[in-house]
N, C-alpha and C positions, 0 to 999 in steps of 0.2 A: 516449489520451495513458502511454507509459512512461516512468519516467527516462533509457533508454537513443531514442525518440526526438527527447526537447527536446534533449540534450545533440549529436545530428545538428545541432541548428541550434548552437546557445548553451552555450559549451567552461563548463561546469560540473568545481566545485574538491567536492575531498573531502564538503565541507559543502555546500552548494545540494543536491549526490546525498541524502545522510541528513536535510536537510532534508525535499525530496520525498516521500523516502520515508517517510517521517512520519505526511506527510498522507495519502501514498498508503492505507496502515494505518490512517490512523483514517477518512478514508473509508470503505473497510472497512468498520472496528465501526460506523459508524450506522444503513449501510448493513444491517448484519446483526440492528441491535437491528430497524427499520423493519422486518424481513419474519421478524424472533427466532426469528435462530439458521439462518434454510432459508438451507443456502453458494448452493444451486440458484437459487435467487430473487435473490436479489442476491447473485449472478453475469451474471444475462441480468441484472440492470437496469442493471452500472455495463457491465455491455460485456466484459467477461473469460471467463475455464476456473475451474470452480470447481478444477482443483486449482490455481489461483494465488493462492490469496483462504487454504485449505487449507496453502501452503507458507508463506507469509507467516504463519499462526498460530503458526504449527510454528519457528521464529526466534526469537528469544531477542530478548530488551529490549535495544538498544542506550540506558548510560546515557551519561552525561559524568558526567568524576569530581563529586563534591560537589552529585550532583543527586539 
């Protein structure tokens, strides 16, 4: 389920969207640990495209001021 899927059902604030993206990224990172860095296998197990994982990992980490 993507943030867009959730937004179609529930109204989300920018803060909610950021929080969901952080959770998605954490899930991907944990799956990459489980699959020993194999992006194709991680994508298969998560039910997403391998390119989605690559795009997520290419994005800069967003941090709130003071963190």
